[in-house]
N, C-alpha and C positions, 0 to 999 in steps of 0.2 A: 501493501499500500503506498502509496507518495504521501511523504512528508505534508503536503495543505490537506490534501484528504483526510488524513487521521487526525489534524488538527480542526477540521471540521465537522467532522463527525461525531468525535470528542465534546465536544459544544453542544452537538445537537444529540447526546444520552443523555448528557445529563439530569436533563429533567427527565426523562426516559425512568432513569434510575432511582435518580429521587422518588419519581409517583410509585415505583416496585416497591420498594423501603416499608411506603407509608402502609399496602395492601397489606405488606405482610405483616406490618402492625394492628390491622383491621384484623387480621386472621388469628394473629396469637391472641391479643387484647381479647378476642371473643366479643368483636363492636359489630362485624358481618354477620357471624351468623345469626345474632341474639335479633338485628333489623330484620335480617331477611325471614327471622320464624316468628318475627312478634311484629313486624310493618310500621308503624309511623310509633316515635316514643318521644317525649321531651328528654331532655338533658337531663332532670334527674332521674326518670323512670330507665331511663339508659343508662345511669352511672348505680342506680339500684340492681339491675338482671347483671350488668358485667365484672363490678364490685372491685372498678377500675377506679385509684386513689382519681379523684376528683379535678384537681389542679391539668395532673396528663390526660383525661380525657376529653377535658373543658380543650386543649390547643391540639390533642389525634382529631378533635370531630373540624375543627379549624384548616388543618392539610388535607384533613380527607373532603370537607366538601371545597378546598383550595383547587383539587386534583382530580373535581369527580366523581370520588367514587359514592359520597353521599350529598343529596341537597336539602334544602333546610325547607321546610313551611307552616306556615304558624306555629312558628317555636317548635317544631317535630321536624327531626333528622328521620329522614328515611334514606334505604337504601335509592341508586341513580340507577339506570343498565347499568352503567361499570361496576360499576362497586360489586349488582351483584352477578357479574360473572365471575367473583372471585367465592360464591357465597352459595351458588344455585349448584346441585348435583349431579344433573349433565352439564355443565362448562367447567367445573373445576379443573379435571383432569388437562385443560389447558393451561389454566392461570394459575395453578398453585405453584408446580413447579418454576416460575417465573418470578413468582415473586421469593419463591425462597431460595432460589440460586440467588438472588440480587442480595442475601445476607447470607445463605451458606459460601460462596466464593472468597469476600474479603477476609472470612473467620480460617478457612485454610490456607489463604494466602498470606495473611499474617503470620500462620504456624509455618510455613514455608519461609519465609525473613527471623525468624526466629531461630531453624531448626537448622540454617544452612550454616549458622557458625557453628556450630558442634557436633553433624554430619549426625545428629540423634534422631529417632525415630517415637512416633506414635503409634502404638498398639494398641490402638483403641476405634470404636465409631459410633457416633462422628471422631474422630482427631480431630477435636479442640475441645473447650473445655469451657463453653458458654451451653449452660443446659438446655438454656428456654430454645435455642433450636428444637431440643433430638425430639420432642414428641412427633416431630413434622416432616421427617427425615423418611421414613418409612413413607409414610403418605407423600410423599414429595415421588419417594422411585414409583411409587407404587401407580400414580399419573400421568407420570411420563412415560412408561414403559409398557403397563401391560395393554390400551390400546394397539403398543406394535407388533406385539405378543397375538393381539388375536387374532388382527389384518392380514399379518403377512406371514408369522412363522405360525401358527395350528393350522392352518389351509394348505401348507406343505411338509403336515404332518400324519400322511396318513396312514403309516404305517402302525397309530395310535390305533386305530381300527381294528387294527389285529389281535391288538396286545387286551383289548380291550371289554371282548364280553367274556373273558374267561377271569374278568373283578383282576386285571395286571397291576404292581405294586411299584409307583413312580417315588423314587425317594428323590426327594430336591435337595442340595447341598450349599449351604449358605440363601435359606429361603428370605430370611430377612420376617416379615412379616406376614405371609403366605400368599402373596395375590397371584404368584403363578402359579400355583398349586391349584388355589380357587378357582381359576381361572380354565386350567386344565381338566380338573373335574368335574366343572359344571358344564364343561361342550362335551365330552367325556364318561359316558354318568354310568360307567357301569369301573372306571378305575378307584384302586384306590390309594390312599398318597400317606406318604412321609416326609415331615420336613425336617431341615437339620438346620442350625444355628448355634453359633457360642455366645448372641448377645440375647439374655433376659428380656430384654426390653420386646425386644422382635417378635420372639417368640407368645408373649406374653400377650402383643396385639394378633401377632396370629392365632392363637387361641380363642380371642374377645370375639374376631370376626368370621371366624366357620362355621358361624350359624348351624346351615340345615344341610353342613358338609358333615358335619361333627362326627357322625357313623363311620365316616371312608378317609378321612382324614386324621393324622396325631402331627403336632409340634410338639419338637422335643429340644432343649436348650441344653450342647450337647457338645463335647472335642469330637466329629467328625470320626478324626485315627480312633477312636477310641469305642467309639458309641455302635455295640453288638446290632447286625444288619439284620432286616430279613433273610432266609433263606432264599427266596426264590422273588429277587428281583429283575422287572422287567425295563423299566426305564432308569437311569442319572439320568438329571436336569444339573446344569450347571448355567446359571442364568447371573452373567456380568462377575461370577465370583470364583471362576479357575484365574485370576490370574493373583487373586489375596492367597490362595496357596499354592501358588507357584514355586515360592521356598520350603515347601516341602514338598515337592514336586515327583521324589523316590518312592517316599511313602507314600502317596497318594496314587503311585503305578502300580506299587503293590498291596492296597488294598481294592484298587479297583480288579484289577486280574483275578483275586482270591472271592470276590463280591459275586462277577460276571458270569453266568453260567453260558450254553452255545445262543441263547436266541436275546438276550440280553443286549438290550440297545444305549449309549450314551449318549447325550445332547450337550453345547458345549453351545451358548451362545457370549459373544463376547467383542467388546471394540480393536478395529484389529489395526497396528501400526503396522507401517505401509515399509514398504521392502526398501524406498530412495528418497534421501534428507527432502530431494525441492517437494516431493508431496505434500510433506506437510506445508511449504506455501498455495498450496489451494485450498479452496475456503471453506468443503465441506473437513475436510484434515486439518483444519489448527483447532477445531477441538479435543484433537485425538492429542496435541502438544500439550495442552494446559491440561489435558487430566492426568497426562504421566505427570507433567510435572507436580501438580499434587498428591496425583499417587504414590507417591515418593516422600510422604509425611508419612502415611504407612510402615514403610517398605516394601513397596510395589514397582510394577512396573507393568505396561499395557507391554501385551502379545503379539508376535509378529505371525503370520499364516502358520507359514513352516514351522514352528515352534508348536503348536498348537496342533494339526495333523501328524508332527515326529509325537505328542503325546498317545495322543489315542492309537495309533499305530503300536508305540511302545505298550500298549495295553492289550493291545491282541487286536484288535479293530480295524476294520475296513474305510476307511473313509469318504463318504459325503460333504457338499460342503455347496451353501448358497449363500452371496448375498442378500443384504435388506435395502431398499431403498435410498436410503441415505448414504450408500456408498461406503460407509465405515465399519460399519454391525453386520458379521458373519455368523452364521451359525453352521454346526461341523455336527453330521451325525455318524458317530460309529459303533456299529457292527462288527459281528461275524461271520453276517450271512455273505 
C-alpha cells in the first residue's frame, strides 16, 4: 500500500474503530440486549435494569447516540436500526465479531509488545489479562466461523452420511464452546459427539448450550493426550485447533494412530500459511501474517499446506483437501480408504 493511501485510509478508519469500541461496550454492559428486549426505556429504567454505574452509563448513552446506535425520543432511549444489528439474533453473527475484534486485537498486540522484550509466551486462552473480554470470546468464534462451516464445509462432507446411520462418534479436539459439534449433530441427526477442551470456561458454556442434543453429545474439560477415547471413533475434527497442538505433534500422531480404525477419518480445518513470501502481500492473506504474529503470544505458528498433509500421512492416512472461498482456509480430510 502506498504511504499516501495508507494515511488517508487510516484517518478514515479511526471513526469506525471508535464506533466499534462503543458497540463493544453496548454489548458488554448489557445495554443493547436490554433495550432490544424492553423497547424504549428512560435513563433511570435503563440504569436499574443494567446495574451500570449511572455516570458511566450517561456518558455511554451519549456516545451511543452520537454514533447512531441509540435514538432518544421523549426522554426515552431506544435502539436504532444500527444498534439492533448488534442485539438481534439473526444479525449478530455478522456484527459481534467486528465489535469484539476491535477490542481483542489491541489486547493481543499489547501482549506482543510486552513479550517481545523477553521472548516469553502466555499459555492460556485468551492470552491476555482482561477477564471482561473472556465471556465473549467463544461466542465471537462461533459467530465468526459457524456460518462458514455450515455453508461451505458441511455440504462437502458427504462421507458423514455413511457413518451417521450407525450412530458414529465424532470427537472434536479443542471444541471450545462446542459450536462445531452442535452444528454437525444438528445436521446429521444420528451422530454422537464428544468434545474435548482444556478450557473449563469453554466446556461450561458448551454444556450450557447443548440443549436438545444432550443425549447425543458429551463435553469434557481435559487434556486430549490423557483422556481415554471411545473405542470406535468415526471422525476426529480439528477446527482451527491443530496449530495449537503442533508443539506436541509427535504425541498427537501416536494418539491418533492408536485410536484410528480402518474406517476412521480425520478432518482438519486450518488457515494455511502461504509457500511464498510475496503471497503475504495479497489482500486476503495479510490477515494470516497478522494472526501468525498474534499466535506467537501463545507460542503457536500457522501451518503450511505441506505440513498438514505430512502430519495426516504420518497418521497413516490418505489426504483429500479443498480450499474455502476466502482463499486462506483449507479443509483436509484424512482417511484409510
